[in-house]
C-alpha positions as protocol buffer text, in pm:
chain_id: "A"
residue {
  index: 1
  type: MET
  ca { x: 9749 y: -22815 z: 5958 }
}
residue {
  index: 2
  type: THR
  ca { x: 9896 y: -22469 z: 6151 }
}
residue {
  index: 3
  type: ALA
  ca { x: 9911 y: -22382 z: 6498 }
}
residue {
  index: 4
  type: VAL
  ca { x: 9676 y: -22124 z: 6485 }
}
residue {
  index: 5
  type: GLY
  ca { x: 9462 y: -22333 z: 6252 }
}
residue {
  index: 6
  type: GLU
  ca { x: 9470 y: -22605 z: 6518 }
}
residue {
  index: 7
  type: GLY
  ca { x: 9413 y: -22391 z: 6757 }
}
residue {
  index: 8
  type: LEU
  ca { x: 9109 y: -22227 z: 6642 }
}
residue {
  index: 9
  type: ALA
  ca { x: 8972 y: -22584 z: 6558 }
}
residue {
  index: 10
  type: ALA
  ca { x: 9051 y: -22669 z: 6933 }
}
residue {
  index: 11
  type: ASN
  ca { x: 8849 y: -22347 z: 7071 }
}
residue {
  index: 12
  type: LEU
  ca { x: 8534 y: -22443 z: 6833 }
}
residue {
  index: 13
  type: ALA
  ca { x: 8531 y: -22789 z: 6944 }
}
residue {
  index: 14
  type: SER
  ca { x: 8559 y: -22690 z: 7300 }
}
residue {
  index: 15
  type: GLU
  ca { x: 8270 y: -22418 z: 7259 }
}
residue {
  index: 16
  type: ALA
  ca { x: 8048 y: -22711 z: 7120 }
}
residue {
  index: 17
  type: SER
  ca { x: 8127 y: -22953 z: 7355 }
}
residue {
  index: 18
  type: LYS
  ca { x: 7997 y: -22660 z: 7618 }
}
residue {
  index: 19
  type: GLY
  ca { x: 7710 y: -22607 z: 7426 }
}
residue {
  index: 20
  type: LEU
  ca { x: 7599 y: -22921 z: 7417 }
}
residue {
  index: 21
  type: PHE
  ca { x: 7681 y: -23005 z: 7771 }
}
residue {
  index: 22
  type: LEU
  ca { x: 7453 y: -22712 z: 7850 }
}
residue {
  index: 23
  type: ILE
  ca { x: 7188 y: -22853 z: 7658 }
}
residue {
  index: 24
  type: ALA
  ca { x: 7238 y: -23199 z: 7780 }
}
residue {
  index: 25
  type: LYS
  ca { x: 7213 y: -23066 z: 8124 }
}
residue {
  index: 26
  type: HIS
  ca { x: 6897 y: -22831 z: 8054 }
}
residue {
  index: 27
  type: HIS
  ca { x: 6712 y: -23190 z: 7931 }
}
residue {
  index: 28
  type: ILE
  ca { x: 6850 y: -23406 z: 8204 }
}
residue {
  index: 29
  type: GLY
  ca { x: 6712 y: -23118 z: 8488 }
}
residue {
  index: 30
  type: TYR
  ca { x: 6365 y: -23163 z: 8372 }
}
residue {
  index: 31
  type: CYS
  ca { x: 6381 y: -23549 z: 8496 }
}
residue {
  index: 32
  type: ILE
  ca { x: 6674 y: -23442 z: 8810 }
}
residue {
  index: 33
  type: HIS
  ca { x: 6453 y: -23167 z: 8945 }
}
residue {
  index: 34
  type: PHE
  ca { x: 6081 y: -23337 z: 8838 }
}
residue {
  index: 35
  type: ARG
  ca { x: 5971 y: -23264 z: 9196 }
}
residue {
  index: 36
  type: LYS
  ca { x: 6077 y: -22896 z: 9223 }
}
residue {
  index: 37
  type: HIS
  ca { x: 5936 y: -22822 z: 8869 }
}
residue {
  index: 38
  type: VAL
  ca { x: 5600 y: -22995 z: 9003 }
}
residue {
  index: 39
  type: GLU
  ca { x: 5597 y: -22757 z: 9314 }
}
residue {
  index: 40
  type: ASN
  ca { x: 5636 y: -22463 z: 9113 }
}
residue {
  index: 41
  type: PHE
  ca { x: 5405 y: -22571 z: 8889 }
}
residue {
  index: 42
  type: HIS
  ca { x: 5135 y: -22629 z: 9161 }
}
residue {
  index: 43
  type: THR
  ca { x: 5203 y: -22297 z: 9315 }
}
residue {
  index: 44
  type: GLU
  ca { x: 5153 y: -22069 z: 9010 }
}
residue {
  index: 45
  type: LEU
  ca { x: 4844 y: -22281 z: 8921 }
}
residue {
  index: 46
  type: LYS
  ca { x: 4691 y: -22178 z: 9296 }
}
residue {
  index: 47
  type: LYS
  ca { x: 4775 y: -21821 z: 9228 }
}
residue {
  index: 48
  type: LEU
  ca { x: 4598 y: -21823 z: 8891 }
}
residue {
  index: 49
  type: GLU
  ca { x: 4330 y: -21963 z: 9068 }
}
residue {
  index: 50
  type: SER
  ca { x: 4326 y: -21690 z: 9330 }
}
residue {
  index: 51
  type: ALA
  ca { x: 4369 y: -21425 z: 9116 }
}
residue {
  index: 52
  type: ARG
  ca { x: 4053 y: -21545 z: 8870 }
}
residue {
  index: 53
  type: ASN
  ca { x: 3819 y: -21611 z: 9169 }
}
residue {
  index: 54
  type: ASP
  ca { x: 3914 y: -21247 z: 9302 }
}
residue {
  index: 55
  type: ALA
  ca { x: 3840 y: -21138 z: 8951 }
}
residue {
  index: 56
  type: LEU
  ca { x: 3494 y: -21279 z: 8937 }
}
residue {
  index: 57
  type: GLY
  ca { x: 3446 y: -21155 z: 9257 }
}
residue {
  index: 58
  type: ARG
  ca { x: 3512 y: -20799 z: 9125 }
}
residue {
  index: 59
  type: GLU
  ca { x: 3300 y: -20858 z: 8857 }
}
residue {
  index: 60
  type: GLU
  ca { x: 3040 y: -20944 z: 9040 }
}
residue {
  index: 61
  type: ARG
  ca { x: 3050 y: -20606 z: 9239 }
}
residue {
  index: 62
  type: ALA
  ca { x: 3112 y: -20379 z: 8910 }
}
residue {
  index: 63
  type: ARG
  ca { x: 2795 y: -20538 z: 8814 }
}
residue {
  index: 64
  type: ASP
  ca { x: 2630 y: -20429 z: 9112 }
}
residue {
  index: 65
  type: ASN
  ca { x: 2759 y: -20071 z: 9085 }
}
residue {
  index: 66
  type: ASN
  ca { x: 2607 y: -20087 z: 8709 }
}
residue {
  index: 67
  type: GLN
  ca { x: 2960 y: -20130 z: 8563 }
}
residue {
  index: 68
  type: VAL
  ca { x: 3064 y: -20375 z: 8254 }
}
residue {
  index: 69
  type: ILE
  ca { x: 3373 y: -20521 z: 8256 }
}
residue {
  index: 70
  type: THR
  ca { x: 3626 y: -20441 z: 7948 }
}
residue {
  index: 71
  type: GLU
  ca { x: 3671 y: -20634 z: 7682 }
}
residue {
  index: 72
  type: PHE
  ca { x: 4023 y: -20705 z: 7818 }
}
residue {
  index: 73
  type: THR
  ca { x: 3920 y: -20826 z: 8154 }
}
residue {
  index: 74
  type: ARG
  ca { x: 3634 y: -21057 z: 7959 }
}
residue {
  index: 75
  type: ASP
  ca { x: 3959 y: -21206 z: 7754 }
}
residue {
  index: 76
  type: TRP
  ca { x: 4144 y: -21232 z: 8035 }
}
residue {
  index: 77
  type: LEU
  ca { x: 3888 y: -21428 z: 8255 }
}
residue {
  index: 78
  type: SER
  ca { x: 3791 y: -21643 z: 7953 }
}
residue {
  index: 79
  type: LYS
  ca { x: 4201 y: -21741 z: 7878 }
}
residue {
  index: 80
  type: ALA
  ca { x: 4255 y: -21806 z: 8263 }
}
residue {
  index: 81
  type: LYS
  ca { x: 3993 y: -22067 z: 8255 }
}
residue {
  index: 82
  type: ASP
  ca { x: 4132 y: -22231 z: 7925 }
}
residue {
  index: 83
  type: LEU
  ca { x: 4483 y: -22258 z: 8112 }
}
residue {
  index: 84
  type: ILE
  ca { x: 4353 y: -22363 z: 8489 }
}
residue {
  index: 85
  type: ASP
  ca { x: 4159 y: -22648 z: 8293 }
}
residue {
  index: 86
  type: ASP
  ca { x: 4480 y: -22728 z: 8112 }
}
residue {
  index: 87
  type: ALA
  ca { x: 4679 y: -22709 z: 8413 }
}
residue {
  index: 88
  type: GLN
  ca { x: 4408 y: -22949 z: 8617 }
}
residue {
  index: 89
  type: GLU
  ca { x: 4429 y: -23199 z: 8349 }
}
residue {
  index: 90
  type: LEU
  ca { x: 4853 y: -23215 z: 8336 }
}
residue {
  index: 91
  type: LYS
  ca { x: 4847 y: -23169 z: 8749 }
}
residue {
  index: 92
  type: ALA
  ca { x: 4640 y: -23481 z: 8750 }
}
residue {
  index: 93
  type: LYS
  ca { x: 4874 y: -23671 z: 8507 }
}
residue {
  index: 94
  type: THR
  ca { x: 5156 y: -23569 z: 8709 }
}
residue {
  index: 95
  type: GLU
  ca { x: 5010 y: -23690 z: 8995 }
}
residue {
  index: 96
  type: GLU
  ca { x: 4896 y: -24034 z: 8886 }
}
residue {
  index: 97
  type: HIS
  ca { x: 5275 y: -24065 z: 8764 }
}
residue {
  index: 98
  type: SER
  ca { x: 5356 y: -24019 z: 9147 }
}
residue {
  index: 99
  type: LYS
  ca { x: 5197 y: -24310 z: 9242 }
}
residue {
  index: 100
  type: CYS
  ca { x: 5403 y: -24515 z: 8967 }
}
residue {
  index: 101
  type: CYS
  ca { x: 5715 y: -24655 z: 8972 }
}
residue {
  index: 102
  type: PRO
  ca { x: 5993 y: -24398 z: 8865 }
}
residue {
  index: 103
  type: ASN
  ca { x: 6044 y: -24359 z: 8482 }
}
residue {
  index: 104
  type: CYS
  ca { x: 6297 y: -24119 z: 8355 }
}
residue {
  index: 105
  type: ILE
  ca { x: 6121 y: -24082 z: 7998 }
}
residue {
  index: 106
  type: ARG
  ca { x: 5803 y: -23981 z: 8166 }
}
residue {
  index: 107
  type: ARG
  ca { x: 5965 y: -23783 z: 8463 }
}
residue {
  index: 108
  type: TYR
  ca { x: 6118 y: -23579 z: 8156 }
}
residue {
  index: 109
  type: ASP
  ca { x: 5819 y: -23559 z: 8001 }
}
residue {
  index: 110
  type: PHE
  ca { x: 5609 y: -23406 z: 8271 }
}
residue {
  index: 111
  type: GLY
  ca { x: 5889 y: -23215 z: 8433 }
}
residue {
  index: 112
  type: LYS
  ca { x: 5936 y: -23006 z: 8097 }
}
residue {
  index: 113
  type: LYS
  ca { x: 5545 y: -22964 z: 8055 }
}
residue {
  index: 114
  type: ALA
  ca { x: 5556 y: -22858 z: 8410 }
}
residue {
  index: 115
  type: VAL
  ca { x: 5801 y: -22583 z: 8338 }
}
residue {
  index: 116
  type: LYS
  ca { x: 5610 y: -22506 z: 8054 }
}
residue {
  index: 117
  type: MET
  ca { x: 5311 y: -22470 z: 8197 }
}
residue {
  index: 118
  type: THR
  ca { x: 5458 y: -22272 z: 8480 }
}
residue {
  index: 119
  type: THR
  ca { x: 5586 y: -22004 z: 8244 }
}
residue {
  index: 120
  type: GLU
  ca { x: 5265 y: -21971 z: 8089 }
}
residue {
  index: 121
  type: LEU
  ca { x: 5092 y: -21958 z: 8419 }
}
residue {
  index: 122
  type: ASN
  ca { x: 5310 y: -21662 z: 8563 }
}
residue {
  index: 123
  type: LYS
  ca { x: 5292 y: -21463 z: 8232 }
}
residue {
  index: 124
  type: HIS
  ca { x: 4899 y: -21462 z: 8229 }
}
residue {
  index: 125
  type: ILE
  ca { x: 4885 y: -21341 z: 8609 }
}
residue {
  index: 126
  type: THR
  ca { x: 5131 y: -21078 z: 8552 }
}
residue {
  index: 127
  type: ASP
  ca { x: 4935 y: -20970 z: 8201 }
}
residue {
  index: 128
  type: PHE
  ca { x: 4622 y: -20891 z: 8434 }
}
residue {
  index: 129
  type: LYS
  ca { x: 4550 y: -20517 z: 8474 }
}
residue {
  index: 130
  type: SER
  ca { x: 4371 y: -20430 z: 8737 }
}
residue {
  index: 131
  type: ASP
  ca { x: 4326 y: -20039 z: 8636 }
}
residue {
  index: 132
  type: ASN
  ca { x: 4134 y: -20154 z: 8291 }
}
residue {
  index: 133
  type: PHE
  ca { x: 3899 y: -20392 z: 8473 }
}
residue {
  index: 134
  type: SER
  ca { x: 3570 y: -20233 z: 8438 }
}
residue {
  index: 135
  type: LEU
  ca { x: 3356 y: -19910 z: 8299 }
}
residue {
  index: 136
  type: PRO
  ca { x: 3030 y: -19778 z: 8395 }
}
residue {
  index: 137
  type: ALA
  ca { x: 2758 y: -19960 z: 8196 }
}
residue {
  index: 138
  type: PRO
  ca { x: 2560 y: -19716 z: 7920 }
}
residue {
  index: 139
  type: PRO
  ca { x: 2256 y: -19615 z: 8075 }
}
residue {
  index: 140
  type: LEU
  ca { x: 1903 y: -19818 z: 7960 }
}
residue {
  index: 141
  type: GLY
  ca { x: 1731 y: -19703 z: 7656 }
}
residue {
  index: 142
  type: ILE
  ca { x: 1414 y: -19839 z: 7564 }
}
residue {
  index: 143
  type: GLU
  ca { x: 1445 y: -20154 z: 7754 }
}
residue {
  index: 144
  type: PHE
  ca { x: 1367 y: -19943 z: 8071 }
}
residue {
  index: 145
  type: TYR
  ca { x: 1047 y: -19814 z: 7929 }
}
residue {
  index: 146
  type: ALA
  ca { x: 881 y: -20127 z: 7734 }
}
residue {
  index: 147
  type: PRO
  ca { x: 578 y: -20219 z: 7884 }
}
residue {
  index: 148
  type: LYS
  ca { x: 581 y: -20556 z: 7979 }
}
residue {
  index: 149
  type: ILE
  ca { x: 210 y: -20652 z: 7943 }
}
residue {
  index: 150
  type: TYR
  ca { x: 34 y: -20479 z: 7637 }
}
residue {
  index: 151
  type: THR
  ca { x: -332 y: -20463 z: 7706 }
}
residue {
  index: 152
  type: ASP
  ca { x: -438 y: -20257 z: 7406 }
}
residue {
  index: 153
  type: LEU
  ca { x: -300 y: -20410 z: 7129 }
}
residue {
  index: 154
  type: GLN
  ca { x: -501 y: -20665 z: 6962 }
}
residue {
  index: 155
  type: SER
  ca { x: -751 y: -20381 z: 6908 }
}
residue {
  index: 156
  type: ARG
  ca { x: -482 y: -20168 z: 6794 }
}
residue {
  index: 157
  type: ARG
  ca { x: -345 y: -20409 z: 6555 }
}
residue {
  index: 158
  type: GLU
  ca { x: -400 y: -20227 z: 6248 }
}
residue {
  index: 159
  type: VAL
  ca { x: -238 y: -19924 z: 6357 }
}
residue {
  index: 160
  type: ARG
  ca { x: 56 y: -20087 z: 6478 }
}
residue {
  index: 161
  type: ASP
  ca { x: 102 y: -20278 z: 6162 }
}
residue {
  index: 162
  type: GLN
  ca { x: 86 y: -19920 z: 6007 }
}
residue {
  index: 163
  type: ILE
  ca { x: 352 y: -19779 z: 6279 }
}
residue {
  index: 164
  type: TRP
  ca { x: 608 y: -20088 z: 6217 }
}
residue {
  index: 165
  type: GLU
  ca { x: 581 y: -20043 z: 5832 }
}
residue {
  index: 166
  type: ALA
  ca { x: 674 y: -19654 z: 5880 }
}
residue {
  index: 167
  type: LEU
  ca { x: 972 y: -19752 z: 6084 }
}
residue {
  index: 168
  type: LYS
  ca { x: 1096 y: -20074 z: 5832 }
}
residue {
  index: 169
  type: ASP
  ca { x: 1060 y: -19759 z: 5560 }
}
residue {
  index: 170
  type: ASP
  ca { x: 1385 y: -19596 z: 5512 }
}
residue {
  index: 171
  type: GLN
  ca { x: 1235 y: -19313 z: 5297 }
}
residue {
  index: 172
  type: LYS
  ca { x: 986 y: -19230 z: 5614 }
}
residue {
  index: 173
  type: LEU
  ca { x: 1281 y: -19085 z: 5813 }
}
residue {
  index: 174
  type: ARG
  ca { x: 997 y: -18841 z: 6039 }
}
residue {
  index: 175
  type: VAL
  ca { x: 688 y: -19085 z: 6168 }
}
residue {
  index: 176
  type: GLY
  ca { x: 412 y: -18907 z: 6379 }
}
residue {
  index: 177
  type: VAL
  ca { x: 127 y: -19078 z: 6573 }
}
residue {
  index: 178
  type: TYR
  ca { x: -157 y: -18852 z: 6663 }
}
residue {
  index: 179
  type: GLY
  ca { x: -445 y: -18946 z: 6916 }
}
residue {
  index: 180
  type: MET
  ca { x: -606 y: -18809 z: 7267 }
}
residue {
  index: 181
  type: GLY
  ca { x: -495 y: -18845 z: 7587 }
}
residue {
  index: 182
  type: GLY
  ca { x: -518 y: -19178 z: 7714 }
}
residue {
  index: 183
  type: SER
  ca { x: -540 y: -19325 z: 7381 }
}
residue {
  index: 184
  type: GLY
  ca { x: -230 y: -19547 z: 7396 }
}
residue {
  index: 185
  type: LYS
  ca { x: -6 y: -19356 z: 7213 }
}
residue {
  index: 186
  type: THR
  ca { x: 299 y: -19389 z: 7433 }
}
residue {
  index: 187
  type: THR
  ca { x: 198 y: -19761 z: 7561 }
}
residue {
  index: 188
  type: LEU
  ca { x: 207 y: -19870 z: 7139 }
}
residue {
  index: 189
  type: VAL
  ca { x: 550 y: -19674 z: 7070 }
}
residue {
  index: 190
  type: LYS
  ca { x: 774 y: -19803 z: 7331 }
}
residue {
  index: 191
  type: GLU
  ca { x: 618 y: -20141 z: 7234 }
}
residue {
  index: 192
  type: LEU
  ca { x: 728 y: -20079 z: 6903 }
}
residue {
  index: 193
  type: GLY
  ca { x: 1043 y: -19975 z: 6988 }
}
residue {
  index: 194
  type: TYR
  ca { x: 1149 y: -20259 z: 7220 }
}
residue {
  index: 195
  type: LYS
  ca { x: 1063 y: -20478 z: 6895 }
}
residue {
  index: 196
  type: ALA
  ca { x: 1280 y: -20270 z: 6698 }
}
residue {
  index: 197
  type: GLU
  ca { x: 1597 y: -20295 z: 6863 }
}
residue {
  index: 198
  type: LYS
  ca { x: 1527 y: -20651 z: 6961 }
}
residue {
  index: 199
  type: GLU
  ca { x: 1482 y: -20743 z: 6612 }
}
residue {
  index: 200
  type: LYS
  ca { x: 1816 y: -20504 z: 6516 }
}
residue {
  index: 201
  type: LEU
  ca { x: 1578 y: -20284 z: 6254 }
}
residue {
  index: 202
  type: PHE
  ca { x: 1741 y: -19987 z: 6470 }
}
residue {
  index: 203
  type: GLU
  ca { x: 2116 y: -20052 z: 6635 }
}
residue {
  index: 204
  type: GLU
  ca { x: 1989 y: -19825 z: 6930 }
}
residue {
  index: 205
  type: VAL
  ca { x: 1634 y: -19652 z: 7029 }
}
residue {
  index: 206
  type: VAL
  ca { x: 1605 y: -19412 z: 7284 }
}
residue {
  index: 207
  type: PHE
  ca { x: 1274 y: -19295 z: 7439 }
}
residue {
  index: 208
  type: VAL
  ca { x: 1262 y: -18929 z: 7586 }
}
residue {
  index: 209
  type: VAL
  ca { x: 918 y: -18785 z: 7718 }
}
residue {
  index: 210
  type: VAL
  ca { x: 903 y: -18399 z: 7616 }
}
residue {
  index: 211
  type: SER
  ca { x: 600 y: -18289 z: 7775 }
}
residue {
  index: 212
  type: ASN
  ca { x: 422 y: -17906 z: 7819 }
}
residue {
  index: 213
  type: PRO
  ca { x: 642 y: -17673 z: 7801 }
}
residue {
  index: 214
  type: PRO
  ca { x: 947 y: -17846 z: 7629 }
}
residue {
  index: 215
  type: ASN
  ca { x: 1290 y: -17830 z: 7779 }
}
residue {
  index: 216
  type: VAL
  ca { x: 1537 y: -17837 z: 7506 }
}
residue {
  index: 217
  type: ARG
  ca { x: 1827 y: -17881 z: 7764 }
}
residue {
  index: 218
  type: THR
  ca { x: 1660 y: -18193 z: 7925 }
}
residue {
  index: 219
  type: ILE
  ca { x: 1551 y: -18344 z: 7597 }
}
residue {
  index: 220
  type: GLN
  ca { x: 1916 y: -18324 z: 7488 }
}
residue {
  index: 221
  type: GLU
  ca { x: 2039 y: -18452 z: 7830 }
}
residue {
  index: 222
  type: ASN
  ca { x: 1798 y: -18724 z: 7787 }
}
residue {
  index: 223
  type: ILE
  ca { x: 1895 y: -18828 z: 7471 }
}
residue {
  index: 224
  type: ALA
  ca { x: 2267 y: -18818 z: 7531 }
}
residue {
  index: 225
  type: SER
  ca { x: 2260 y: -19054 z: 7840 }
}
residue {
  index: 226
  type: GLN
  ca { x: 2109 y: -19316 z: 7661 }
}
residue {
  index: 227
  type: LEU
  ca { x: 2340 y: -19290 z: 7394 }
}
residue {
  index: 228
  type: GLY
  ca { x: 2615 y: -19276 z: 7648 }
}
residue {
  index: 229
  type: LEU
  ca { x: 2741 y: -18942 z: 7535 }
}
residue {
  index: 230
  type: LYS
  ca { x: 2911 y: -18691 z: 7801 }
}
residue {
  index: 231
  type: PHE
  ca { x: 2846 y: -18358 z: 7729 }
}
residue {
  index: 232
  type: ILE
  ca { x: 3173 y: -18151 z: 7715 }
}
residue {
  index: 233
  type: TYR
  ca { x: 2993 y: -17807 z: 7654 }
}
residue {
  index: 234
  type: ASN
  ca { x: 2753 y: -17611 z: 7885 }
}
residue {
  index: 235
  type: GLN
  ca { x: 2550 y: -17403 z: 7615 }
}
residue {
  index: 236
  type: GLU
  ca { x: 2240 y: -17572 z: 7433 }
}
residue {
  index: 237
  type: SER
  ca { x: 2369 y: -17438 z: 7086 }
}
residue {
  index: 238
  type: ASP
  ca { x: 2744 y: -17629 z: 7155 }
}
residue {
  index: 239
  type: ARG
  ca { x: 2563 y: -17940 z: 7302 }
}
residue {
  index: 240
  type: ALA
  ca { x: 2323 y: -17947 z: 6959 }
}
residue {
  index: 241
  type: ARG
  ca { x: 2650 y: -17977 z: 6751 }
}
residue {
  index: 242
  type: GLU
  ca { x: 2771 y: -18266 z: 7000 }
}
residue {
  index: 243
  type: LEU
  ca { x: 2440 y: -18412 z: 7002 }
}
residue {
  index: 244
  type: TRP
  ca { x: 2422 y: -18434 z: 6602 }
}
residue {
  index: 245
  type: SER
  ca { x: 2760 y: -18580 z: 6606 }
}
residue {
  index: 246
  type: ARG
  ca { x: 2710 y: -18809 z: 6804 }
}
residue {
  index: 247
  type: LEU
  ca { x: 2301 y: -18951 z: 6601 }
}
residue {
  index: 248
  type: THR
  ca { x: 2488 y: -18874 z: 6248 }
}
residue {
  index: 249
  type: ARG
  ca { x: 2811 y: -19123 z: 6323 }
}
residue {
  index: 250
  type: GLY
  ca { x: 2684 y: -19420 z: 6132 }
}
residue {
  index: 251
  type: GLU
  ca { x: 2462 y: -19611 z: 6308 }
}
residue {
  index: 252
  type: LYS
  ca { x: 2073 y: -19629 z: 6286 }
}
residue {
  index: 253
  type: ILE
  ca { x: 1926 y: -19480 z: 6551 }
}
residue {
  index: 254
  type: LEU
  ca { x: 1532 y: -19426 z: 6637 }
}
residue {
  index: 255
  type: VAL
  ca { x: 1474 y: -19166 z: 6844 }
}
residue {
  index: 256
  type: ILE
  ca { x: 1125 y: -19174 z: 6994 }
}
residue {
  index: 257
  type: LEU
  ca { x: 977 y: -18812 z: 7133 }
}
residue {
  index: 258
  type: ASP
  ca { x: 682 y: -18861 z: 7369 }
}
residue {
  index: 259
  type: ASP
  ca { x: 452 y: -18609 z: 7440 }
}
residue {
  index: 260
  type: VAL
  ca { x: 510 y: -18369 z: 7239 }
}
residue {
  index: 261
  type: TRP
  ca { x: 301 y: -18057 z: 7235 }
}
residue {
  index: 262
  type: GLU
  ca { x: 425 y: -17805 z: 6979 }
}
residue {
  index: 263
  type: LYS
  ca { x: 637 y: -17845 z: 6664 }
}
residue {
  index: 264
  type: LEU
  ca { x: 1033 y: -17857 z: 6765 }
}
residue {
  index: 265
  type: ASP
  ca { x: 1294 y: -17731 z: 6562 }
}
residue {
  index: 266
  type: ASP
  ca { x: 1513 y: -18060 z: 6523 }
}
residue {
  index: 267
  type: ASN
  ca { x: 1836 y: -17833 z: 6480 }
}
residue {
  index: 268
  type: VAL
  ca { x: 1775 y: -17662 z: 6791 }
}
residue {
  index: 269
  type: ILE
  ca { x: 1794 y: -17964 z: 6955 }
}
residue {
  index: 270
  type: GLY
  ca { x: 2076 y: -18144 z: 6767 }
}
residue {
  index: 271
  type: ILE
  ca { x: 1850 y: -18421 z: 6601 }
}
residue {
  index: 272
  type: PRO
  ca { x: 1963 y: -18449 z: 6213 }
}
residue {
  index: 273
  type: SER
  ca { x: 1715 y: -18288 z: 5963 }
}
residue {
  index: 274
  type: GLU
  ca { x: 1580 y: -18539 z: 5717 }
}
residue {
  index: 275
  type: ASP
  ca { x: 1879 y: -18409 z: 5432 }
}
residue {
  index: 276
  type: SER
  ca { x: 2124 y: -18421 z: 5656 }
}
residue {
  index: 277
  type: HIS
  ca { x: 2171 y: -18776 z: 5795 }
}
residue {
  index: 278
  type: LYS
  ca { x: 1922 y: -19092 z: 5708 }
}
residue {
  index: 279
  type: GLY
  ca { x: 2044 y: -19290 z: 5950 }
}
residue {
  index: 280
  type: CYS
  ca { x: 1853 y: -19114 z: 6249 }
}
residue {
  index: 281
  type: ARG
  ca { x: 1479 y: -19155 z: 6282 }
}
residue {
  index: 282
  type: LEU
  ca { x: 1218 y: -19003 z: 6440 }
}
residue {
  index: 283
  type: LEU
  ca { x: 922 y: -19124 z: 6625 }
}
residue {
  index: 284
  type: ILE
  ca { x: 708 y: -18864 z: 6785 }
}
residue {
  index: 285
  type: THR
  ca { x: 373 y: -18887 z: 6977 }
}
residue {
  index: 286
  type: THR
  ca { x: 89 y: -18604 z: 7016 }
}
residue {
  index: 287
  type: ARG
  ca { x: -250 y: -18492 z: 7123 }
}
residue {
  index: 288
  type: MET
  ca { x: -177 y: -18143 z: 6923 }
}
residue {
  index: 289
  type: VAL
  ca { x: -180 y: -18236 z: 6534 }
}
residue {
  index: 290
  type: ASN
  ca { x: -11 y: -17915 z: 6443 }
}
residue {
  index: 291
  type: ALA
  ca { x: 292 y: -18002 z: 6640 }
}
residue {
  index: 292
  type: THR
  ca { x: 344 y: -18312 z: 6331 }
}
residue {
  index: 293
  type: LYS
  ca { x: 325 y: -18040 z: 6058 }
}
residue {
  index: 294
  type: GLU
  ca { x: 574 y: -18174 z: 5794 }
}
residue {
  index: 295
  type: VAL
  ca { x: 581 y: -18559 z: 5949 }
}
residue {
  index: 296
  type: GLY
  ca { x: 378 y: -18823 z: 5807 }
}
residue {
  index: 297
  type: VAL
  ca { x: 115 y: -18917 z: 6113 }
}
residue {
  index: 298
  type: ILE
  ca { x: -70 y: -19207 z: 6172 }
}
residue {
  index: 299
  type: ASP
  ca { x: -396 y: -19127 z: 6356 }
}
residue {
  index: 300
  type: LEU
  ca { x: -526 y: -19357 z: 6674 }
}
residue {
  index: 301
  type: ASN
  ca { x: -826 y: -19125 z: 6688 }
}
residue {
  index: 302
  type: PHE
  ca { x: -970 y: -19251 z: 6298 }
}
residue {
  index: 303
  type: HIS
  ca { x: -691 y: -19501 z: 6223 }
}
residue {
  index: 304
  type: ASN
  ca { x: -600 y: -19372 z: 5882 }
}
residue {
  index: 305
  type: GLN
  ca { x: -257 y: -19195 z: 5742 }
}
residue {
  index: 306
  type: SER
  ca { x: -221 y: -18819 z: 5629 }
}
residue {
  index: 307
  type: LYS
  ca { x: 33 y: -18600 z: 5569 }
}
residue {
  index: 308
  type: TYR
  ca { x: 54 y: -18247 z: 5702 }
}
């Protein structure tokens, strides 16, 4: 072997020896520095427990302010709980081991696990993002208006069933409920709207009182707020386009317009027409039958259905 070859072999052997020494030193350190590793592990565990408790308290305060935590925060809290549970289990085992006679193999095992767990705990603490904690909760929709006690529904079971069947029929995109003042129209559609959302007949149900005279801007704002839509523009015509875009996004949405006194122009409000989108359905209550022209009507006064 030449001098160059011998030198190269010696260098390789030296480097290999250094590598093996460092690896051995690293692993022996789990045993030699066992107490230090365990102390660091306990410190990070306490930090994560404190961070999680702070986050849970912040979640409670967010709820008090009508906010909901983000999906990121929800996932962070869930993983924090799992990590803390695992860490508590490891802590109990290391404390039990400390009471026994020293055992190098077990010290090595627990020391290695403590270092690994310390890294995971520290990473999860630093992953927390306080600026992405919560968002304003969407305004309540039909559940806010739904009556808690339904007093007159037994006597109106037939008409209630008629409305329900109409809502289930995807071909009936516009349904009107006609009746005199005090005949129970509002109570009936509130109950059915609530039921429709709970039974997933519609993904979202919006309830808006129109009254007389109708105010297009107010109607637009009430629909938008329940859908979590914030208008960019100020003009009613621009808002109508924004609302139309939201209502045609793909979900099945039921818009309930209560106490309508005259025929409304859906396009002016921003409600999609029957031809443009079949995902948005409209349920109207009125005491003025002319307000429901070209809409399938269920008559509370006579319990029959007609077409105007």
